Backbone as CSV, one residue per row, in Angstrom:
resi,resn,N_x,N_y,N_z,CA_x,CA_y,CA_z,C_x,C_y,C_z
1,UNK,26.293,7.434,26.489,26.700,8.833,26.417,27.894,9.108,27.329
2,UNK,27.950,8.420,28.453,29.020,8.661,29.414,30.108,7.584,29.362
3,UNK,30.176,6.860,28.242,31.177,5.801,28.131,32.597,6.361,28.229
4,UNK,32.795,7.577,27.700,34.127,8.183,27.762,34.540,8.486,29.195
5,UNK,33.546,8.789,30.062,33.864,9.020,31.466,34.321,7.738,32.139
6,UNK,33.689,6.630,31.781,34.091,5.350,32.352,35.525,5.003,31.943
7,UNK,35.865,5.330,30.702,37.237,5.089,30.248,38.234,5.922,31.036
8,UNK,37.864,7.191,31.335,38.743,8.053,32.128,38.897,7.508,33.547
9,UNK,37.762,7.078,34.135,37.811,6.516,35.489,38.678,5.267,35.524
10,UNK,38.557,4.425,34.501,39.383,3.204,34.429,40.859,3.565,34.288
11,UNK,41.147,4.565,33.444,42.535,4.979,33.218,43.186,5.477,34.505
12,UNK,42.437,6.342,35.240,42.989,6.900,36.481,43.161,5.809,37.537
13,UNK,42.128,4.980,37.701,42.138,3.997,38.788,43.122,2.856,38.540
14,UNK,43.059,2.283,37.356,43.789,1.038,37.120,45.128,1.227,36.425
15,UNK,45.288,2.332,35.667,46.553,2.556,34.961,47.464,3.527,35.717
16,UNK,46.944,4.737,35.990,47.776,5.736,36.654,48.065,5.361,38.108
17,UNK,47.015,4.974,38.845,47.190,4.623,40.259,47.582,3.167,40.462
18,UNK,47.460,2.359,39.388,47.866,0.949,39.400,47.196,0.156,40.524
19,UNK,45.897,0.388,40.694,45.118,-0.367,41.686,44.507,-1.574,41.005
20,UNK,44.549,-2.683,41.680,44.042,-3.940,41.123,42.541,-3.837,40.837
21,UNK,42.138,-4.239,39.631,40.725,-4.193,39.256,39.856,-5.051,40.158
22,UNK,40.418,-6.136,40.653,39.632,-7.064,41.468,39.549,-6.644,42.932
23,UNK,40.261,-5.574,43.301,40.280,-5.171,44.709,39.049,-4.339,45.063
24,UNK,38.699,-4.339,46.329,37.577,-3.544,46.810,37.878,-2.050,46.702
25,UNK,39.140,-1.690,46.964,39.536,-0.289,46.852,39.397,0.199,45.412
26,UNK,39.830,-0.619,44.463,39.728,-0.245,43.058,38.293,-0.047,42.623
27,UNK,37.409,-0.943,43.045,35.998,-0.837,42.691,35.375,0.413,43.297
28,UNK,35.706,0.702,44.563,35.147,1.873,45.240,35.655,3.173,44.620
29,UNK,36.967,3.249,44.330,37.543,4.472,43.769,37.053,4.711,42.349
30,UNK,36.933,3.658,41.562,36.433,3.783,40.196,35.004,4.318,40.191
31,UNK,34.188,3.810,41.093,32.812,4.281,41.256,32.805,5.766,41.603
32,UNK,33.685,6.182,42.530,33.714,7.583,42.985,34.110,8.520,41.847
33,UNK,35.156,8.189,41.097,35.624,9.070,40.021,34.567,9.197,38.934
34,UNK,34.022,8.069,38.488,33.044,8.083,37.397,31.796,8.868,37.783
35,UNK,31.222,8.553,38.943,29.974,9.204,39.340,30.168,10.676,39.671
36,UNK,31.308,11.045,40.255,31.547,12.447,40.605,31.538,13.331,39.371
37,UNK,32.306,12.944,38.346,32.389,13.766,37.136,31.040,13.794,36.414
38,UNK,30.408,12.640,36.277,29.129,12.568,35.566,28.066,13.427,36.237
39,UNK,27.946,13.313,37.534,26.892,14.027,38.252,27.164,15.530,38.280
40,UNK,28.418,15.928,38.435,28.730,17.357,38.440,28.425,18.003,37.087
41,UNK,28.703,17.310,35.984,28.367,17.825,34.661,26.849,18.014,34.520
42,UNK,26.081,17.024,34.973,24.632,17.118,34.895,24.102,18.243,35.784
43,UNK,24.719,18.428,36.955,24.283,19.497,37.857,24.445,20.866,37.207
44,UNK,25.587,21.112,36.594,25.814,22.411,35.948,24.761,22.664,34.874
45,UNK,24.495,21.657,34.046,23.555,21.814,32.944,22.141,22.088,33.442
46,UNK,21.653,21.261,34.344,20.249,21.349,34.745,20.006,22.515,35.695
47,UNK,20.939,22.813,36.595,20.756,23.957,37.497,20.704,25.263,36.699
48,UNK,21.552,25.366,35.665,21.512,26.563,34.817,20.169,26.676,34.104
49,UNK,19.677,25.560,33.568,18.384,25.561,32.887,17.264,25.987,33.826
50,UNK,17.263,25.442,35.041,16.224,25.790,35.997,16.380,27.228,36.487
51,UNK,17.607,27.746,36.471,17.809,29.143,36.819,17.135,30.075,35.827
52,UNK,17.154,29.685,34.552,16.450,30.465,33.530,14.958,30.488,33.833
53,UNK,14.401,29.333,34.217,12.976,29.263,34.561,12.679,30.120,35.791
54,UNK,13.541,30.023,36.804,13.307,30.772,38.042,13.307,32.284,37.831
55,UNK,14.126,32.767,36.895,14.193,34.211,36.694,12.913,34.767,36.077
56,UNK,12.132,33.923,35.409,10.857,34.356,34.844,9.681,34.108,35.802
57,UNK,9.888,33.225,36.798,8.815,32.923,37.762,9.376,33.003,39.172
58,UNK,9.721,34.206,39.656,10.295,34.360,40.993,9.258,34.156,42.086
59,UNK,9.758,34.109,43.329,8.912,33.803,44.481,7.750,34.773,44.614
60,UNK,8.014,36.071,44.467,6.956,37.061,44.684,5.804,36.869,43.702
61,UNK,6.145,36.570,42.452,5.096,36.395,41.442,4.252,35.160,41.747
62,UNK,4.900,34.074,42.184,4.155,32.857,42.511,3.263,33.083,43.721
63,UNK,3.787,33.769,44.739,2.990,34.061,45.928,1.734,34.855,45.563
64,UNK,1.911,35.885,44.773,0.769,36.709,44.392,-0.227,35.942,43.538
65,UNK,0.281,35.108,42.636,-0.615,34.331,41.778,-1.449,33.359,42.600
66,UNK,-0.797,32.658,43.523,-1.518,31.664,44.313,-2.504,32.304,45.285
67,UNK,-2.162,33.481,45.807,-3.049,34.120,46.780,-4.249,34.790,46.114
68,UNK,-4.145,35.116,44.826,-5.225,35.828,44.147,-6.062,34.942,43.234
69,UNK,-5.642,33.716,43.047,-6.359,32.839,42.124,-6.773,31.544,42.815
70,UNK,-8.040,31.274,42.871,-8.570,30.023,43.401,-8.939,29.139,42.217
71,UNK,-8.169,28.088,42.027,-8.281,27.304,40.797,-8.837,25.904,41.063
72,UNK,-9.650,25.759,42.112,-10.344,24.498,42.388,-9.381,23.307,42.451
73,UNK,-8.332,23.451,43.236,-7.372,22.364,43.418,-6.121,22.519,42.591
74,UNK,-6.171,23.281,41.513,-5.010,23.451,40.661,-3.897,24.211,41.384
75,UNK,-4.275,25.000,42.408,-3.262,25.743,43.148,-2.294,24.808,43.871
76,UNK,-2.772,23.596,44.248,-1.876,22.618,44.872,-0.817,22.155,43.871
77,UNK,-1.251,21.961,42.638,-0.292,21.582,41.599,0.711,22.703,41.364
78,UNK,0.238,23.951,41.322,1.133,25.073,41.093,2.172,25.183,42.210
79,UNK,1.735,24.988,43.461,2.666,25.063,44.584,3.694,23.942,44.513
80,UNK,3.246,22.722,44.174,4.172,21.597,44.044,5.129,21.807,42.873
81,UNK,4.610,22.318,41.764,5.461,22.579,40.601,6.518,23.629,40.928
82,UNK,6.132,24.640,41.713,7.116,25.637,42.132,8.163,25.001,43.033
83,UNK,7.730,24.026,43.854,8.692,23.303,44.674,9.730,22.580,43.845
84,UNK,9.330,22.103,42.655,10.256,21.389,41.779,11.387,22.301,41.303
85,UNK,11.089,23.574,41.059,12.093,24.477,40.491,12.806,25.311,41.550
86,UNK,12.674,24.944,42.833,13.415,25.622,43.886,14.415,24.652,44.491
87,UNK,15.713,24.970,44.453,16.760,24.025,44.867,17.025,24.057,46.363
88,UNK,16.031,23.670,47.178,16.191,23.771,48.617,16.079,22.409,49.291
89,UNK,16.805,22.246,50.398,16.585,21.093,51.259,15.395,21.407,52.160
90,UNK,15.021,20.445,53.020,13.831,20.634,53.847,13.983,21.823,54.794
91,UNK,15.194,22.022,55.332,15.390,23.123,56.283,15.351,24.484,55.605
92,UNK,16.000,24.613,54.438,16.024,25.904,53.765,14.709,26.231,53.078
93,UNK,13.779,25.251,53.008,12.448,25.530,52.471,11.569,26.245,53.492
94,UNK,11.917,26.151,54.767,11.072,26.711,55.816,10.916,28.226,55.696
95,UNK,11.997,29.006,55.413,11.785,30.462,55.243,10.793,30.791,54.135
96,UNK,10.833,30.054,53.018,9.853,30.290,51.963,8.457,29.896,52.417
97,UNK,8.366,28.833,53.223,7.081,28.428,53.798,6.492,29.594,54.599
98,UNK,7.330,30.247,55.393,6.876,31.396,56.177,6.406,32.513,55.255
99,UNK,7.163,32.757,54.183,6.784,33.795,53.238,5.455,33.506,52.564
100,UNK,5.197,32.249,52.248,3.928,31.868,51.632,2.772,32.117,52.595
101,UNK,2.949,31.688,53.844,1.889,31.890,54.840,1.646,33.380,55.050
102,UNK,2.729,34.144,55.144,2.616,35.586,55.331,1.904,36.239,54.151
103,UNK,2.084,35.686,52.957,1.446,36.234,51.777,-0.018,35.877,51.645
104,UNK,-0.566,35.127,52.605,-1.982,34.802,52.589,-2.339,33.563,51.791
105,UNK,-1.351,32.769,51.393,-1.629,31.533,50.658,-2.183,30.498,51.626
106,UNK,-3.245,29.760,51.258,-3.834,28.763,52.158,-2.779,27.782,52.679
107,UNK,-2.955,27.341,53.925,-1.948,26.509,54.581,-1.724,25.187,53.844
108,UNK,-2.803,24.565,53.357,-2.654,23.306,52.639,-1.823,23.466,51.379
109,UNK,-2.040,24.557,50.654,-1.263,24.841,49.445,0.201,25.062,49.811
110,UNK,0.440,25.764,50.902,1.800,26.018,51.358,2.499,24.719,51.739
111,UNK,1.760,23.798,52.360,2.321,22.484,52.682,2.735,21.735,51.409
112,UNK,1.977,21.875,50.347,2.332,21.219,49.087,3.709,21.660,48.620
113,UNK,3.987,22.955,48.742,5.322,23.452,48.396,6.374,22.894,49.338
114,UNK,6.112,22.955,50.644,7.100,22.535,51.642,7.496,21.073,51.459
115,UNK,6.544,20.240,51.063,6.806,18.805,50.896,7.568,18.538,49.602
116,UNK,7.153,19.179,48.514,7.741,18.871,47.215,9.131,19.454,47.045
117,UNK,9.362,20.655,47.590,10.606,21.367,47.332,11.872,20.568,47.640
118,UNK,12.007,19.949,48.834,13.237,19.191,49.074,13.299,17.865,48.320
119,UNK,12.126,17.305,47.972,12.105,15.994,47.321,12.492,16.073,45.860
120,UNK,11.930,17.040,45.135,12.115,17.115,43.685,12.595,18.517,43.324
121,UNK,13.826,18.625,42.852,14.369,19.890,42.375,15.406,19.595,41.310
122,UNK,16.008,20.651,40.769,16.928,20.420,39.651,18.111,19.552,40.032
123,UNK,18.551,19.641,41.307,19.659,18.800,41.752,19.243,17.335,41.743
124,UNK,18.073,17.058,42.340,17.581,15.683,42.368,17.339,15.148,40.960
125,UNK,16.801,15.987,40.082,16.527,15.552,38.705,17.824,15.201,37.991
126,UNK,18.841,16.057,38.131,20.126,15.786,37.486,20.727,14.480,37.989
127,UNK,20.665,14.275,39.299,21.210,13.055,39.874,20.425,11.828,39.423
128,UNK,19.095,11.934,39.411,18.267,10.801,39.018,18.530,10.393,37.573
129,UNK,18.645,11.391,36.680,18.909,11.073,35.280,20.249,10.359,35.140
130,UNK,21.255,10.871,35.834,22.574,10.268,35.736,22.662,8.881,36.336
131,UNK,21.868,8.620,37.376,21.971,7.348,38.095,20.984,6.311,37.584
132,UNK,19.723,6.723,37.356,18.670,5.754,37.053,18.072,5.877,35.654
133,UNK,18.414,6.932,34.919,17.875,7.080,33.572,16.613,7.919,33.541
134,UNK,16.167,8.226,32.322,15.067,9.168,32.127,13.724,8.613,32.596
135,UNK,13.437,7.345,32.323,12.129,6.771,32.648,11.845,6.843,34.150
136,UNK,12.771,6.354,34.945,12.568,6.361,36.397,12.564,7.794,36.923
137,UNK,13.350,8.679,36.300,13.356,10.080,36.714,11.980,10.708,36.524
138,UNK,11.362,10.477,35.360,10.028,11.030,35.106,9.010,10.499,36.106
139,UNK,9.066,9.202,36.375,8.143,8.611,37.351,8.355,9.232,38.724
140,UNK,9.613,9.438,39.093,9.916,10.027,40.397,9.408,11.465,40.499
141,UNK,9.651,12.265,39.458,9.212,13.662,39.479,7.691,13.740,39.589
142,UNK,6.993,12.950,38.779,5.527,12.960,38.806,5.013,12.518,40.171
143,UNK,5.618,11.465,40.719,5.162,10.974,42.033,5.455,11.981,43.132
144,UNK,6.587,12.695,43.042,6.906,13.704,44.039,5.911,14.847,44.029
145,UNK,5.514,15.273,42.832,4.511,16.335,42.714,3.165,15.863,43.258
146,UNK,2.770,14.645,42.890,1.493,14.099,43.381,1.522,13.943,44.898
147,UNK,2.662,13.500,45.438,2.799,13.363,46.890,2.583,14.703,47.577
148,UNK,3.195,15.766,47.049,3.007,17.091,47.629,1.576,17.563,47.533
149,UNK,0.940,17.335,46.365,-0.447,17.760,46.179,-1.383,17.049,47.137
150,UNK,-1.284,15.713,47.192,-2.189,14.929,48.041,-1.996,15.267,49.516
151,UNK,-0.741,15.383,49.936,-0.477,15.711,51.339,-1.049,17.085,51.685
152,UNK,-0.869,18.051,50.771,-1.417,19.388,51.010,-2.928,19.384,51.097
153,UNK,-3.577,18.628,50.192,-5.035,18.538,50.205,-5.547,17.893,51.492
154,UNK,-4.875,16.821,51.913,-5.289,16.128,53.146,-5.123,17.053,54.349
155,UNK,-3.963,17.695,54.456,-3.707,18.580,55.585,-4.670,19.761,55.609
156,UNK,-5.068,20.235,54.433,-5.991,21.360,54.364,-7.357,21.014,54.956
157,UNK,-7.757,19.744,54.841,-9.052,19.298,55.366,-9.101,19.323,56.889
158,UNK,-7.944,19.332,57.534,-7.898,19.286,58.996,-8.074,20.659,59.646
159,UNK,-8.123,21.730,58.816,-8.271,23.092,59.365,-7.232,23.358,60.464
160,UNK,-5.978,23.332,60.080,-4.875,23.359,61.037,-4.358,24.761,61.372
161,UNK,-4.970,25.793,60.805,-4.487,27.157,61.058,-4.401,27.503,62.545
162,UNK,-5.348,27.061,63.382,-5.239,27.392,64.811,-4.004,26.804,65.483
163,UNK,-3.368,25.826,64.850,-2.202,25.179,65.452,-0.883,25.789,64.989
164,UNK,-0.962,26.893,64.238,0.244,27.674,63.971,0.636,28.426,65.237
165,UNK,1.910,28.729,65.388,2.370,29.404,66.601,1.858,30.846,66.648
166,UNK,1.807,31.464,67.827,1.368,32.865,67.932,2.191,33.803,67.054
167,UNK,3.470,33.503,66.898,4.320,34.360,66.077,3.840,34.403,64.631
168,UNK,3.547,33.243,64.060,3.092,33.196,62.670,1.650,33.694,62.567
169,UNK,0.864,33.489,63.615,-0.497,34.015,63.623,-0.481,35.540,63.532
170,UNK,0.492,36.152,64.226,0.612,37.610,64.172,0.999,38.072,62.767
171,UNK,1.864,37.299,62.099,2.213,37.620,60.719,0.993,37.551,59.805
172,UNK,0.141,36.556,60.062,-1.051,36.380,59.232,-1.985,37.576,59.340
173,UNK,-2.146,38.103,60.542,-3.064,39.230,60.729,-2.538,40.499,60.064
174,UNK,-1.219,40.576,59.889,-0.616,41.766,59.293,-0.231,41.571,57.829
175,UNK,-0.633,40.441,57.259,-0.195,40.103,55.897,-0.681,41.131,54.887
176,UNK,0.167,41.461,53.980,-0.177,42.371,52.889,0.021,41.640,51.577
177,UNK,-0.855,41.937,50.648,-0.796,41.228,49.376,-0.434,42.166,48.215
178,UNK,0.496,43.050,48.488,0.885,43.991,47.440,1.849,43.299,46.476
179,UNK,1.528,43.359,45.231,2.391,42.740,44.207,3.583,43.647,43.954
180,UNK,4.776,43.044,44.044,5.997,43.801,43.830,6.362,43.785,42.347
181,UNK,6.697,44.939,41.854,7.104,45.022,40.454,8.540,44.544,40.328
182,UNK,8.776,43.616,39.416,10.083,43.008,39.269,11.022,43.927,38.488
183,UNK,12.211,44.100,39.059,13.187,44.981,38.412,13.693,44.390,37.102
184,UNK,13.642,43.070,37.004,14.180,42.397,35.819,13.107,42.088,34.793
185,UNK,11.911,42.648,34.960,10.777,42.250,34.147,11.010,42.420,32.646
186,UNK,11.722,43.470,32.265,11.886,43.773,30.843,13.283,43.434,30.324
187,UNK,14.075,42.714,31.119,15.420,42.358,30.679,15.390,41.152,29.764
188,UNK,16.313,41.120,28.810,16.432,39.971,27.916,17.158,38.843,28.642
189,UNK,17.081,37.643,28.064,17.776,36.499,28.656,19.276,36.740,28.702
190,UNK,19.818,37.403,27.671,21.246,37.708,27.643,21.641,38.591,28.829
191,UNK,20.775,39.567,29.157,21.057,40.452,30.289,20.881,39.733,31.621
192,UNK,19.982,38.787,31.656,19.728,38.051,32.898,20.786,36.991,33.181
193,UNK,21.461,36.506,32.135,22.295,35.310,32.296,23.429,35.462,33.317
194,UNK,24.123,36.621,33.402,25.166,36.727,34.440,24.636,36.444,35.846
195,UNK,23.431,36.947,36.145,22.835,36.672,37.457,22.446,35.210,37.591
196,UNK,21.936,34.625,36.499,21.594,33.196,36.513,22.832,32.359,36.797
197,UNK,23.931,32.693,36.113,25.168,31.916,36.310,25.717,32.106,37.724
198,UNK,25.571,33.328,38.257,26.008,33.581,39.632,25.222,32.696,40.611
199,UNK,23.901,32.596,40.411,23.077,31.749,41.271,23.441,30.277,41.094
200,UNK,23.756,29.887,39.846,24.161,28.501,39.588,25.416,28.154,40.370
201,UNK,26.414,29.031,40.329,27.662,28.755,41.053,27.437,28.750,42.565
202,UNK,26.536,29.619,43.047,26.217,29.618,44.482,25.597,28.286,44.901
203,UNK,24.661,27.782,44.074,24.022,26.500,44.371,25.053,25.376,44.350
204,UNK,25.920,25.406,43.330,26.942,24.358,43.215,27.866,24.356,44.430
205,UNK,28.255,25.545,44.903,29.111,25.616,46.089,28.437,24.970,47.294
206,UNK,27.108,25.107,47.351,26.381,24.545,48.479,26.178,23.040,48.383
207,UNK,25.988,22.527,47.153,25.633,21.102,47.019,26.804,20.204,46.701
208,UNK,27.885,20.748,46.118,29.006,19.882,45.722,29.583,19.099,46.899
209,UNK,29.784,19.716,48.081,30.281,18.892,49.206,29.364,17.723,49.535
210,UNK,28.030,17.953,49.488,27.087,16.859,49.740,27.207,15.787,48.662
211,UNK,27.367,16.228,47.421,27.491,15.279,46.320,28.720,14.390,46.519
212,UNK,29.861,15.018,46.804,31.101,14.258,46.924,31.084,13.329,48.138
213,UNK,30.539,13.821,49.253,30.441,12.962,50.438,29.492,11.798,50.168
214,UNK,28.342,12.108,49.538,27.382,11.047,49.222,27.968,10.003,48.291
215,UNK,28.690,10.452,47.260,29.301,9.512,46.321,30.409,8.716,47.003
216,UNK,31.156,9.372,47.889,32.207,8.660,48.623,31.610,7.546,49.487
217,UNK,30.519,7.870,50.184,29.847,6.840,50.984,29.327,5.732,50.086
218,UNK,28.719,6.153,48.956,28.232,5.166,48.006,29.344,4.293,47.466
219,UNK,30.513,4.889,47.192,31.641,4.126,46.699,32.134,3.103,47.718
220,UNK,32.206,3.517,48.976,32.621,2.577,50.026,31.626,1.431,50.168
221,UNK,30.342,1.764,50.125,29.315,0.715,50.191,29.396,-0.200,48.980
222,UNK,29.623,0.416,47.811,29.688,-0.356,46.567,30.850,-1.338,46.594
223,UNK,31.973,-0.901,47.162,33.147,-1.749,47.129,33.290,-2.706,48.300
224,UNK,32.773,-2.310,49.477,33.102,-3.056,50.683,31.946,-3.813,51.323
225,UNK,30.685,-3.390,51.086,29.565,-4.103,51.713,29.219,-5.324,50.881
226,UNK,29.176,-6.487,51.484,28.947,-7.715,50.716,27.545,-7.794,50.145
227,UNK,27.435,-8.482,49.004,26.134,-8.700,48.379,25.226,-9.473,49.337
228,UNK,24.005,-9.047,49.477,23.053,-9.747,50.326,22.877,-9.145,51.700
229,UNK,23.733,-8.149,52.064,23.646,-7.558,53.400,22.311,-6.859,53.618
230,UNK,21.906,-6.022,52.643,20.672,-5.253,52.799,19.430,-6.089,52.498
231,UNK,19.567,-7.040,51.577,18.391,-7.831,51.203,17.797,-8.578,52.388
232,UNK,18.638,-8.873,53.379,18.166,-9.623,54.549,17.072,-8.874,55.294
233,UNK,17.129,-7.538,55.273,16.175,-6.731,56.024,15.191,-5.969,55.145
234,UNK,15.599,-5.620,53.908,14.788,-4.739,53.080,14.399,-5.358,51.751
235,UNK,14.252,-6.646,51.702,13.904,-7.309,50.444,12.420,-7.098,50.127
236,UNK,12.070,-7.315,48.853,10.700,-7.150,48.401,9.755,-8.103,49.120
237,UNK,10.268,-9.274,49.501,9.406,-10.294,50.101,8.947,-9.926,51.504
238,UNK,9.659,-9.072,52.178,9.301,-8.698,53.543,8.326,-7.509,53.500
239,UNK,7.118,-7.702,54.023,6.073,-6.690,53.916,6.444,-5.399,54.646
240,UNK,7.284,-5.521,55.675,7.622,-4.355,56.487,8.842,-3.604,55.964
241,UNK,9.377,-4.003,54.816,10.616,-3.398,54.324,10.471,-1.895,54.080
242,UNK,9.368,-1.475,53.443,9.197,-0.057,53.118,9.055,0.794,54.389
243,UNK,8.123,0.479,55.312,8.057,1.298,56.531,9.341,1.244,57.356
244,UNK,10.038,0.100,57.348,11.299,0.013,58.085,12.340,0.951,57.487
245,UNK,12.385,1.033,56.161,13.347,1.934,55.518,13.046,3.389,55.874
246,UNK,11.750,3.736,55.981,11.371,5.106,56.348,11.776,5.405,57.791
247,UNK,11.520,4.478,58.694,11.886,4.681,60.096,13.401,4.801,60.264
248,UNK,14.153,4.013,59.483,15.612,4.089,59.538,16.121,5.440,59.053
249,UNK,15.353,6.093,58.168,15.815,7.320,57.538,15.550,8.567,58.369
250,UNK,14.521,8.555,59.204,14.102,9.768,59.905,15.212,10.388,60.763
251,UNK,16.022,9.606,61.508,17.078,10.242,62.310,18.181,10.867,61.460
252,UNK,18.265,10.485,60.187,19.312,11.005,59.317,18.899,12.356,58.757
253,UNK,19.877,13.080,58.177,19.541,14.336,57.503,20.506,14.554,56.351
254,UNK,19.948,14.793,55.184,20.738,15.119,54.009,19.815,15.733,52.981
255,UNK,20.391,16.358,51.959,19.576,16.760,50.829,19.684,15.698,49.743
256,UNK,18.992,15.907,48.646,18.956,14.886,47.595,20.338,14.586,47.043
257,UNK,21.169,15.613,46.931,22.490,15.411,46.350,23.362,14.512,47.216
258,UNK,23.123,14.502,48.524,23.924,13.669,49.406,23.444,12.245,49.513
259,UNK,22.131,12.028,49.398,21.581,10.695,49.652,21.396,9.857,48.399
260,UNK,21.247,10.493,47.236,20.988,9.728,46.015,22.113,8.773,45.637
261,UNK,23.393,9.164,45.759,24.438,8.173,45.476,24.378,6.966,46.402
262,UNK,23.985,7.187,47.655,23.817,6.065,48.583,22.652,5.198,48.133
263,UNK,21.566,5.847,47.698,20.408,5.110,47.187,20.791,4.259,45.979
264,UNK,21.658,4.781,45.119,22.111,4.028,43.956,22.767,2.719,44.374
265,UNK,23.580,2.785,45.409,24.270,1.584,45.870,23.287,0.611,46.513
266,UNK,22.301,1.128,47.245,21.287,0.246,47.828,20.589,-0.562,46.736
267,UNK,20.239,0.112,45.639,19.586,-0.584,44.530,20.537,-1.600,43.911
268,UNK,21.814,-1.209,43.754,22.804,-2.124,43.185,23.012,-3.338,44.069
269,UNK,22.811,-3.172,45.366,22.968,-4.286,46.300,21.732,-5.170,46.380
270,UNK,20.685,-4.832,45.642,19.516,-5.698,45.583,18.269,-5.178,46.259
271,UNK,18.303,-3.943,46.793,17.121,-3.377,47.439,16.134,-2.950,46.359
272,UNK,14.849,-3.293,46.463,13.854,-2.830,45.479,13.858,-1.312,45.384
273,UNK,13.686,-0.779,44.184,13.835,0.656,43.981,12.774,1.452,44.749
274,UNK,11.562,0.888,44.909,10.537,1.582,45.683,10.942,1.748,47.138
275,UNK,11.548,0.712,47.709,12.024,0.773,49.088,13.147,1.798,49.211
276,UNK,14.053,1.815,48.229,15.160,2.766,48.247,14.658,4.203,48.090
277,UNK,13.667,4.416,47.234,13.105,5.754,47.048,12.390,6.215,48.316
278,UNK,11.665,5.309,48.980,11.012,5.665,50.239,12.053,6.078,51.277
279,UNK,13.165,5.353,51.319,14.260,5.711,52.227,14.782,7.106,51.915
280,UNK,15.020,7.386,50.620,15.540,8.689,50.213,14.560,9.809,50.550
281,UNK,13.261,9.596,50.236,12.252,10.615,50.526,12.201,10.934,52.014
282,UNK,12.315,9.910,52.852,12.246,10.122,54.295,13.472,10.877,54.799
283,UNK,14.655,10.555,54.256,15.863,11.268,54.655,15.750,12.751,54.315
284,UNK,15.240,13.045,53.106,15.175,14.419,52.621,13.999,15.192,53.229
285,UNK,12.840,14.548,53.352,11.621,15.253,53.723,11.170,15.117,55.159
286,UNK,11.779,14.190,55.921,11.372,13.970,57.311,12.625,13.926,58.183
287,UNK,13.068,15.076,58.639,14.307,15.108,59.414,14.096,15.842,60.727
288,UNK,14.903,15.492,61.728,14.845,16.175,63.015,15.211,17.660,62.900
289,UNK,16.251,18.036,62.115,16.527,19.480,61.961,15.342,20.255,61.396
290,UNK,14.641,19.656,60.428,13.460,20.326,59.870,12.407,20.516,60.955
291,UNK,12.194,19.479,61.779,11.197,19.575,62.850,11.552,20.700,63.821
292,UNK,12.847,20.848,64.125,13.263,21.900,65.042,13.003,23.286,64.443
293,UNK,13.247,23.442,63.146,12.960,24.718,62.495,11.468,25.005,62.452
294,UNK,10.681,23.969,62.209,9.238,24.142,62.104,8.599,24.538,63.433
295,UNK,9.302,24.287,64.540,8.756,24.679,65.841,8.547,26.184,65.928
296,UNK,9.239,26.944,65.082,9.057,28.400,65.075,7.688,28.779,64.541
297,UNK,7.138,27.954,63.649,5.879,28.303,62.998,4.736,27.347,63.312
298,UNK,5.044,26.173,63.860,4.005,25.176,64.128,4.086,24.690,65.568
299,UNK,2.932,24.384,66.141,2.909,23.714,67.434,3.315,22.251,67.257
300,UNK,3.637,21.590,68.337,4.057,20.187,68.265,2.967,19.302,67.664
301,UNK,1.705,19.631,67.965,0.604,18.841,67.412,0.568,18.961,65.889
302,UNK,0.765,20.170,65.371,0.749,20.367,63.922,1.947,19.683,63.268
303,UNK,3.113,19.747,63.909,4.290,19.057,63.366,4.034,17.556,63.302
304,UNK,3.408,17.008,64.355,3.117,15.572,64.387,2.156,15.176,63.271
305,UNK,1.119,15.989,63.055,0.161,15.695,61.983,0.851,15.789,60.620
306,UNK,1.657,16.829,60.424,2.376,17.034,59.170,3.293,15.846,58.872
307,UNK,4.105,15.467,59.839,5.023,14.346,59.636,4.261,13.040,59.429
308,UNK,3.148,12.875,60.139,2.372,11.645,59.999,1.792,11.478,58.608
309,UNK,1.210,12.554,58.070,0.613,12.490,56.730,1.686,12.247,55.676
310,UNK,2.813,12.950,55.784,3.892,12.777,54.800,4.478,11.366,54.890
311,UNK,4.654,10.867,56.105,5.178,9.507,56.277,4.266,8.483,55.622
312,UNK,2.975,8.611,55.851,2.017,7.675,55.257,2.089,7.710,53.738
313,UNK,2.152,8.902,53.156,2.216,9.020,51.701,3.526,8.489,51.133
314,UNK,4.627,8.662,51.858,5.913,8.120,51.400,5.867,6.595,51.396
315,UNK,5.299,6.018,52.436,5.202,4.547,52.506,4.341,4.017,51.372
316,UNK,3.206,4.663,51.132,2.345,4.243,50.017,3.092,4.354,48.695
317,UNK,3.836,5.455,48.509,4.613,5.638,47.287,5.643,4.525,47.121
318,UNK,6.294,4.145,48.221,7.282,3.069,48.154,6.682,1.764,47.685
319,UNK,5.525,1.415,48.233,4.849,0.183,47.804,4.438,0.261,46.334
320,UNK,3.929,1.429,45.905,3.503,1.579,44.506,4.699,1.465,43.563
321,UNK,5.828,2.081,43.916,7.019,1.965,43.091,7.462,0.512,42.968
322,UNK,7.414,-0.222,44.059,7.825,-1.632,44.021,6.891,-2.448,43.126
323,UNK,5.636,-2.027,43.021,4.680,-2.766,42.190,4.883,-2.498,40.704
324,UNK,5.240,-1.239,40.363,5.267,-0.875,38.936,6.672,-0.897,38.328
325,UNK,7.721,-0.922,39.174,9.089,-0.891,38.643,9.804,-2.222,38.860
C-alpha cells in the first residue's frame, strides 16, 4: 500500500539529493523520509476516527458510568478501553486520574485507566500498523488492555486508598457524582466534525515533534549502528534480556509516538519483538516525570507498589511476546 511512498523517498534521497545508496547517510535519510510521511498520514486518519468515538463517549459520561455501575470486573475492562481512546502520555494522564478518583471511581479501576492510556492510544495504534502490520498491532492492543486490567485488579486487592495523599483524600470526601448534561448530546456528526478536526490538529501539533525526533533517532540507528550491537545484550538467548530492557527504559521519557520508531530499529537490528515491546512499554508507562507528578496524589509507598506491579506485568508481557511472536 505504501510502495509509492518508498518510490518518493528513493527519488528524493538518491536522485534529487544524489546521495549514494550504499552510504550510511543515504540509508538513514531514506528511512526518515519514508517513515515520516507514512506515519503522519496514518496519524491523521486514526486520530480523526478516534475523535469521532471520543465525542460520543466523553470523560464525564465514562466517569459517571463507572461510578454507578458495578459490573463484577467488567469495569476494569471499561477503564482500560477508555484508556485506549485517550491520546495521552503517562504525565498528561495524571489529571484524568485525579478526576476519576474525585468522581468516586474505585482506585483499582482508576489504575487500569492510568496504565493503559499512555501505552495504547490512537497514536500508538497508527504507528504500530505502519511499522509492524495489523497482526502485531492487534496483539499489542489486546495485551495492553489486559495489562491495565490485571494491574488494576492486583492493585485493588492491596486496599491502597489510605496511601493516597491528604490532598486527594480531601477531594474524595467532597466528591460529587452529579451527571453533567452534555451540550453536544443532540448534535449530528456533521455538526460535531469541526470540533473533532480542531482536536485532531491540536493532538498532531503535540505529537508531530515527538514523531519526527523519534524517526530521526531511528534513522540514525538504522544507518549507523552496526548489525549485532544490540543482540550482544538483548538477544532471545539471554534470560535477563527482557528485565534489562525495562531497567534501561525507566530513566528515559517519551510518548508512544517518540519511542516506536526507535523500537522499529531495535527489531530491525535483531532484538526480539517482545523485548523491544517491553522496552517501549517501560519508556512510556514507567518514567521519572510521571513519578514526580504522582507524588501530588500518592505517597512514596503507593508509587513504589504501583511501579512494581506494572514493571512485573511488563516483564511478563515481554516474555510472552517472545514466546508467541
